[in-house]
N, C-alpha and C positions, 0 to 999 in steps of 0.2 A: 612847364609851370614858367610863371612869369612876376609873380608877387615873391615877398619878404626873402627870408634866406635862400631862396634859390636865385636871386640876383647873384648869392656871392659863391656859385659853381665855380671850382677851380679847373683850369685847363687842365691840370697833369696828373688828376684823378688817377685813381688803381682802373687795368682794365678790366672788366668783368668780360669770360666768355660764355657765352650765348646760354651753356646750363647753368650756369652760376647768377645769372640774372635771373631767367624763369625761378629759381630757387625761390629768389628774392622777392621775386611776383605774388610766388604761389605762399608766401609765408605772409605777405603782407596782405593778400586778398581774405586768408583765412583768419587773420587779426582784426582789419577791417570788420568782418561778419560778427565777428563777436562784441566789438565795439558799439556796432549799430547794435547790436539789439539789446546792450546795457544801456544804450542812448534812449530806446523805445520805451523799458522796462522803467527807468527813471526821469523819463519823460524831458531829456534832455536833447539840446539841437546837434543834430549830424554833425560830421566836418566832409570836406569834399574828402576827393582822395589825397589831392595835391597837401591838403593839411594835414591829412592821418600820416602820409609817408614822414613829416616832418615830426609831428606825436611820435610814431613810432620808433624812428630813429633816436629820438632822442629818449627814448626809454629803454632803449636795448643800449645805446652807447654813452649817452650822458655829455662826454665831453664835446661843446659844439662844433669845434675844428674836426673830429669823429663825425658828426652830424652832416658840416658840409663834405667832406669827402666821400662818404655813401652816396649822399645824396647827388651828388656831381657824379660820380661810376654808373648810378644810376641811369641819367639822365643822358651821359654817353653813351650808355650801353640801348638804352632807345634809340636814339640817332644812330648808332652803328645798324644796330639790328633788325629796325622795324620794315626795312624793303623785304627783307628774305624770308621774317617769320611773323605769322599773324599774329600769335600771343602774344608778342611783344607791341606789334603795332596799336590792338586793341587796346592793351595797358596805356598806352603813351596817349591814345584817345579821349583813355579815362578819365586819366590827369589832367587832363586839358580840359574836361568839361566839354568832351565833342561827342559821344555814346554815354549813355545810363551806365551805370555799373553793372547791374544785373546781366549785362550783353554777354559777360563773360560766361553767364549760364546757358545762355542759348547756343554757342559756340562749341561748350563740354557734351551738353545733350547730342549737337551733330556729330562731334567724335565717336562719340559713342553708339550713336543710331548707323554712321557708316560703317562702324568694325563688326554691328551686330548682323549687319546688311551681310556684310561681305562672309561672317561666318556662319550664314543661312544660305546662301549661295556654294559655299564649300561643300556643306551639308548634302547641299541637292547634287552638286556635281560630283561626289563621291558616296553616294549611299550605303557602302557596304564596308566603310572606314570605320574606325571606332572613335569616339569621343575625342578622348588621347592625341587622336594622328590628326583628324580635324584644329583641335589647337594648334597641335605642334606646326601644322601647315599656315592657319592663319598668324601665328606667331611667325612664318619665316616670308608671307605677302606685306604684314604689317610693318615688315623693317628692312622689307626689299621691293619687289615689283609687284603690281598687279596687271591683270592682261585687259585688254579694253573694253573685251567681253564684259568682265567684270565689273569696270567700269561704267558703262553704259544703264548696267542692268541696276544699281545701285542709282544711279542718278535719277533713271525713268521713276523709281518709286518713291524718293525722296520729293521729286515738284513734278509739276502739273506740265500740259504737254507745252507752251510758251517759256517757263523758266526751263527745262527740262533741256530742249533746243540750246540755250542760250549757254549755258552751262557744257553743252558738250561743243558746241563754236568753242567753248576756253580752254576745253581738252585739247582741242586739237594740234596746237601745237607742241605738246608735252608728248603725245605720240612719233610727231615726226621728226621730233630732236632728239627721242631718244631711238628710232628706227635707223638717222641717220650715224649715231654713234654704233651701234651696233651691227653694223652694216660691213661686211666684209673688206680689206680693199680691195685695190682693181687688180685683175689678174696683168700679168705682162704681156705689154701690146693693145690695152683699153686704157681707155679713160677715165670712165663711169666707175662707182662701184657697184655691186653686184646688191641684190636685195638681201635684207637678210630673212632666214627662212622662221616660220612661226609667227603666232599672233603678234598684234603688236600690243608695247605692253608701257610703261611707263613707272615710276617710284611712286610708292602707294603715299609718303610724306607730300612730294609735289603734288597729287591729287588731289589728297586731304585742302591742301593751303588754296587749290583751287574751289573748292566748295566755301572755304570759312571766307575768300575774300569775296567770294556772290553773295555769300549772306552777309557779310559787313557792308555790303555794298547796298544791299536791300535797307537794311535797316537807318542806315544814314541819309537814302533818298526820303526813306518814311520821315525821319525827324526833321528832315531841310529846312522845314518854314519853322518848327519849333525852335531848332537851334539860329535862325537866323534872328529869331525875336529876341530872342533869351539872350543873346549876346550883344542886342542892343541894346535891352535895357541894361544886362548886368556893364555897366560902365565902366569898372576899374578889373573886370574880366577875371574875380577870382573863384566866378563860378557860384555865388551867393548871391540871392536877392531878399530885397524885405517883402513883408507879406502884403504891404499893399502896391510892390511894383509886380508878384507874383499874380492879384488879382488883371493887373494891365494886363500881363501876360496871356491869361486868358481868354480874357476877350480880345486882344487883337488876333490871337491864335484864330480863335472861332469864329473871326469876321475871315481870316484868311483861307482859310479850310471849308469857308459855309455852311458848317454844323452851329446851330444857336448855344451859348452860354447863357445860362439863364443864372436870376439871383438866387435862386435854389441850389444851383451847383457851383457857385463860389460860396457860399457858405458851408455848403458842404465840403469843400474844397479847404478852408479854412479850418474848422473841425475837425479833417484830415491832416492836413499841415502842423496844426499845433499842436499834434502831441509829439512832434520832435524839434519844438522850441519857437515860441511865438518868435514872429519878426525877423526868420531867418529860415529861408526856403534853399536849401541846395538846386544844381541842377537834376541830379538824380531823383529826389524829392517832388521836380515840379514837372518832370517827363514822364515819372512813374503816375502820377494822376492824373497829367493829360492822355497818357496811353489809354486810362480808362472811361473818360469821359470825350471831348472835344474831337481825339485821334482814334475813338474806338472805329470799328467797322460796326456795328451792331446797329 
């Protein structure tokens, strides 16, 4: 966050645990979805996530000092946990208008898909077990470790051959790290550790983080040209541009990707965007429309 009240963030703000931060993020997403729906129904302009964070905290706490305190806690929590937690990283990028707000739904779908594929794998590997036993085994896996075979089966189902190869390469260090950690200490008179028995494995949470990071990298690559043009046009970096700026963005983007943007496209864009409030186009609104036009693969 760069503007307004967030310039007042305080250094000694309360420190949130990762769980506390993710609870706040979850509450924000739910409240923002309801707020956006109301804006659409009432034909009011949408807010960016940064603006809504202030709106949400203002409604919840009222006092400016508490708003600044909690805003600071969220910002500092993002800085602390983004390197190790994908959900926090994604929220930070949404807050900074670097990816679309709806990308969180893509990540959530990936999590659900991976879990369901693991369930299918376990059922196929244990055809005589009851459903309750499979559910218990799945819970043990998702809170503990998964084998290399389980991971590779899921990856090959989720991705085409090229992407699967890249993801598998990223997973390699996880298995090697865990294999080294599980290796028994060297016996007396030897220097090297013995190789652990059994299949290679890694933490399910680490496996999921690799997949989520790969997904994030993919969408950032897809949005790269759009983001660069938007940030150039958005001179005050608040994630909001005018309708006229949006037309310029669409024209520049169409040239950058080599896909025509006709007068009809621009007219359709204006009609689509005006329902969120004339002369105000947020980053997420802009990328949503661009994804269905000049960035579409159709």
